[in-house]
Backbone as JSON Lines, residues from 0, in Angstrom:
{"i":0,"aa":"M","n":[124.49,69.62,110.13],"ca":[123.58,70.71,110.39],"c":[122.75,70.97,109.15]}
{"i":1,"aa":"E","n":[121.45,71.15,109.33],"ca":[120.54,71.37,108.21],"c":[120.58,72.81,107.74]}
{"i":2,"aa":"N","n":[120.25,72.97,106.5],"ca":[120.15,74.31,105.92],"c":[118.87,74.96,106.43]}
{"i":3,"aa":"P","n":[118.92,76.15,107.07],"ca":[117.7,76.75,107.6],"c":[116.71,77.17,106.51]}
{"i":4,"aa":"E","n":[117.18,77.37,105.29],"ca":[116.27,77.73,104.21],"c":[115.42,76.55,103.79]}
{"i":5,"aa":"M","n":[115.86,75.34,104.04],"ca":[115.13,74.15,103.64],"c":[114.24,73.61,104.75]}
{"i":6,"aa":"D","n":[114.21,74.27,105.89],"ca":[113.41,73.81,107.02],"c":[111.93,74.08,106.74]}
{"i":7,"aa":"P","n":[111.09,73.05,106.61],"ca":[109.69,73.27,106.28],"c":[108.9,73.96,107.38]}
{"i":8,"aa":"S","n":[109.36,73.91,108.62],"ca":[108.61,74.55,109.7],"c":[108.72,76.07,109.65]}
{"i":9,"aa":"Q","n":[109.73,76.62,108.98],"ca":[109.88,78.06,108.89],"c":[109.24,78.63,107.63]}
{"i":10,"aa":"A","n":[108.96,77.81,106.65],"ca":[108.45,78.3,105.37],"c":[107.09,78.98,105.47]}
{"i":11,"aa":"P","n":[106.09,78.44,106.21],"ca":[104.8,79.11,106.24],"c":[104.83,80.49,106.87]}
{"i":12,"aa":"S","n":[105.65,80.72,107.89],"ca":[105.68,82.03,108.53],"c":[106.39,83.06,107.68]}
{"i":13,"aa":"Q","n":[107.31,82.66,106.82],"ca":[108.03,83.61,105.99],"c":[107.34,83.83,104.65]}
{"i":14,"aa":"A","n":[106.5,82.93,104.23],"ca":[105.87,83.04,102.91],"c":[104.97,84.27,102.78]}
{"i":15,"aa":"P","n":[104.1,84.6,103.74],"ca":[103.27,85.79,103.56],"c":[104.09,87.08,103.49]}
{"i":16,"aa":"V","n":[105.11,87.2,104.29],"ca":[105.94,88.41,104.28],"c":[106.66,88.52,102.95]}
{"i":17,"aa":"R","n":[107.21,87.43,102.49],"ca":[107.91,87.44,101.21],"c":[106.95,87.76,100.07]}
{"i":18,"aa":"E","n":[105.73,87.24,100.15],"ca":[104.74,87.52,99.11],"c":[104.36,89.0,99.1]}
{"i":19,"aa":"Y","n":[104.16,89.59,100.27],"ca":[103.87,91.02,100.35],"c":[104.99,91.84,99.72]}
{"i":20,"aa":"V","n":[106.22,91.53,100.07],"ca":[107.37,92.27,99.55],"c":[107.47,92.11,98.04]}
{"i":21,"aa":"N","n":[107.3,90.9,97.55],"ca":[107.39,90.65,96.11],"c":[106.33,91.43,95.34]}
{"i":22,"aa":"Y","n":[105.11,91.42,95.8],"ca":[104.04,92.13,95.11],"c":[104.26,93.65,95.16]}
{"i":23,"aa":"I","n":[104.66,94.17,96.31],"ca":[104.86,95.61,96.42],"c":[106.02,96.08,95.56]}
{"i":24,"aa":"V","n":[107.14,95.37,95.6],"ca":[108.3,95.74,94.78],"c":[107.98,95.58,93.3]}
{"i":25,"aa":"G","n":[107.29,94.53,92.96],"ca":[106.89,94.33,91.56],"c":[105.98,95.44,91.06]}
{"i":26,"aa":"G","n":[105.02,95.84,91.9],"ca":[104.13,96.94,91.53],"c":[104.88,98.25,91.4]}
{"i":27,"aa":"L","n":[105.81,98.5,92.33],"ca":[106.61,99.72,92.25],"c":[107.42,99.76,90.96]}
{"i":28,"aa":"L","n":[108.05,98.66,90.62],"ca":[108.86,98.62,89.41],"c":[108.02,98.76,88.15]}
{"i":29,"aa":"A","n":[106.96,97.98,88.06],"ca":[106.15,97.99,86.84],"c":[105.5,99.35,86.61]}
{"i":30,"aa":"W","n":[104.77,99.83,87.61],"ca":[104.06,101.09,87.43],"c":[105.0,102.29,87.5]}
{"i":31,"aa":"G","n":[106.11,102.15,88.2],"ca":[107.11,103.22,88.18],"c":[107.72,103.37,86.79]}
{"i":32,"aa":"L","n":[107.99,102.25,86.13],"ca":[108.51,102.32,84.76],"c":[107.47,102.86,83.78]}
{"i":33,"aa":"I","n":[106.22,102.49,83.98],"ca":[105.16,103.05,83.13],"c":[105.07,104.56,83.35]}
{"i":34,"aa":"G","n":[105.12,104.99,84.6],"ca":[105.09,106.43,84.9],"c":[106.29,107.15,84.34]}
{"i":35,"aa":"W","n":[107.45,106.52,84.41],"ca":[108.66,107.12,83.86],"c":[108.54,107.29,82.36]}
{"i":36,"aa":"G","n":[108.01,106.28,81.69],"ca":[107.8,106.37,80.25],"c":[106.81,107.47,79.88]}
{"i":37,"aa":"L","n":[105.73,107.58,80.66],"ca":[104.77,108.65,80.41],"c":[105.38,110.02,80.69]}
{"i":38,"aa":"D","n":[106.24,110.11,81.71],"ca":[106.95,111.36,81.97],"c":[107.8,111.78,80.78]}
{"i":39,"aa":"L","n":[108.5,110.83,80.19],"ca":[109.31,111.14,79.01],"c":[108.43,111.54,77.83]}
{"i":40,"aa":"L","n":[107.33,110.84,77.67],"ca":[106.44,111.1,76.55],"c":[105.73,112.45,76.67]}
{"i":41,"aa":"L","n":[105.29,112.78,77.87],"ca":[104.5,113.99,78.09],"c":[105.33,115.16,78.62]}
{"i":42,"aa":"D","n":[106.63,114.96,78.81],"ca":[107.55,115.98,79.31],"c":[107.1,116.54,80.67]}
{"i":43,"aa":"T","n":[106.83,115.63,81.6],"ca":[106.48,115.99,82.97],"c":[107.46,115.33,83.92]}
{"i":44,"aa":"R","n":[107.3,115.58,85.21],"ca":[108.18,114.96,86.2],"c":[107.42,114.3,87.36]}
{"i":45,"aa":"W","n":[106.12,114.37,87.36],"ca":[105.38,113.89,88.53],"c":[104.67,112.56,88.31]}
{"i":46,"aa":"I","n":[104.52,112.12,87.1],"ca":[103.75,110.9,86.83],"c":[104.48,109.66,87.36]}
{"i":47,"aa":"V","n":[105.8,109.67,87.38],"ca":[106.56,108.52,87.88],"c":[106.23,108.27,89.36]}
{"i":48,"aa":"F","n":[106.05,109.33,90.13],"ca":[105.72,109.16,91.55],"c":[104.29,108.66,91.73]}
{"i":49,"aa":"L","n":[103.4,109.15,90.9],"ca":[102.03,108.66,90.93],"c":[101.98,107.18,90.53]}
{"i":50,"aa":"G","n":[102.75,106.81,89.52],"ca":[102.8,105.41,89.1],"c":[103.37,104.5,90.17]}
{"i":51,"aa":"A","n":[104.43,104.97,90.84],"ca":[105.02,104.16,91.92],"c":[104.04,103.98,93.08]}
{"i":52,"aa":"L","n":[103.33,105.04,93.42],"ca":[102.34,104.95,94.5],"c":[101.2,104.01,94.1]}
{"i":53,"aa":"L","n":[100.75,104.13,92.87],"ca":[99.7,103.25,92.38],"c":[100.17,101.8,92.37]}
{"i":54,"aa":"G","n":[101.4,101.56,91.94],"ca":[101.94,100.2,91.9],"c":[102.08,99.58,93.28]}
{"i":55,"aa":"A","n":[102.56,100.36,94.25],"ca":[102.7,99.84,95.62],"c":[101.33,99.52,96.21]}
{"i":56,"aa":"T","n":[100.36,100.39,95.96],"ca":[99.01,100.15,96.47],"c":[98.39,98.91,95.82]}
{"i":57,"aa":"A","n":[98.55,98.79,94.53],"ca":[98.01,97.62,93.84],"c":[98.71,96.34,94.29]}
{"i":58,"aa":"G","n":[100.02,96.39,94.5],"ca":[100.76,95.22,94.99],"c":[100.3,94.79,96.37]}
{"i":59,"aa":"L","n":[100.07,95.76,97.24],"ca":[99.57,95.45,98.58],"c":[98.18,94.82,98.49]}
{"i":60,"aa":"F","n":[97.33,95.38,97.65],"ca":[95.98,94.83,97.48],"c":[96.04,93.39,96.96]}
{"i":61,"aa":"L","n":[96.87,93.15,95.94],"ca":[96.95,91.8,95.37],"c":[97.51,90.79,96.37]}
{"i":62,"aa":"A","n":[98.51,91.19,97.15],"ca":[99.06,90.27,98.15],"c":[98.01,89.93,99.2]}
{"i":63,"aa":"R","n":[97.27,90.91,99.66],"ca":[96.22,90.64,100.65],"c":[95.13,89.77,100.06]}
{"i":64,"aa":"H","n":[94.76,90.03,98.81],"ca":[93.72,89.25,98.15],"c":[94.14,87.78,98.02]}
{"i":65,"aa":"H","n":[95.36,87.54,97.59],"ca":[95.83,86.16,97.43],"c":[95.97,85.45,98.77]}
{"i":66,"aa":"L","n":[96.45,86.14,99.78],"ca":[96.57,85.5,101.1],"c":[95.21,85.21,101.7]}
{"i":67,"aa":"R","n":[94.24,86.1,101.49],"ca":[92.9,85.88,102.04],"c":[92.25,84.67,101.39]}
{"i":68,"aa":"H","n":[92.4,84.52,100.09],"ca":[91.79,83.38,99.42],"c":[92.54,82.09,99.69]}
{"i":69,"aa":"R","n":[93.82,82.15,99.94],"ca":[94.57,80.95,100.29],"c":[94.12,80.43,101.64]}
{"i":70,"aa":"R","n":[93.82,81.3,102.58],"ca":[93.38,80.87,103.9],"c":[92.01,80.23,103.87]}
{"i":71,"aa":"R","n":[91.2,80.52,102.88],"ca":[89.86,79.96,102.8],"c":[89.84,78.54,102.28]}
{"i":72,"aa":"G","n":[90.98,77.98,101.99],"ca":[91.01,76.59,101.58],"c":[91.39,76.35,100.14]}
{"i":73,"aa":"F","n":[91.6,77.41,99.37],"ca":[92.06,77.21,98.0],"c":[93.48,76.72,98.02]}
{"i":74,"aa":"P","n":[93.83,75.73,97.21],"ca":[95.2,75.22,97.23],"c":[96.17,76.23,96.62]}
{"i":75,"aa":"R","n":[97.4,76.22,97.14],"ca":[98.45,77.05,96.56],"c":[98.83,76.45,95.22]}
{"i":76,"aa":"S","n":[99.5,77.24,94.4],"ca":[99.84,76.78,93.05],"c":[100.79,75.58,93.08]}
{"i":77,"aa":"D","n":[101.65,75.46,94.11],"ca":[102.54,74.33,94.17],"c":[101.88,73.09,94.79]}
{"i":78,"aa":"E","n":[100.64,73.23,95.28],"ca":[99.93,72.1,95.85],"c":[98.93,71.48,94.89]}
{"i":79,"aa":"I","n":[98.74,72.09,93.72],"ca":[97.77,71.59,92.76],"c":[98.35,70.39,92.03]}
{"i":80,"aa":"D","n":[97.56,69.32,91.94],"ca":[98.0,68.13,91.21],"c":[97.88,68.39,89.72]}
{"i":81,"aa":"H","n":[98.91,68.0,88.99],"ca":[98.9,68.21,87.54],"c":[98.6,66.92,86.84]}
């Protein structure tokens, strides 16, 4: 029995969803940590939430931007000949 994670027919349908999740979580973590640091520096409590919202929005935008340009015929990074 083959490993379902190695099945190439399932990879394209899962790649966009995984990319969206990665970008959104990455944005939440990065900008949430920046907001947390600013909260500590400025003695506030609301900047962390603003940073997390900004990070999630930016992650969503970046994921959509990369998927839109990939569909137009630009090669993915693993398809580029070195």
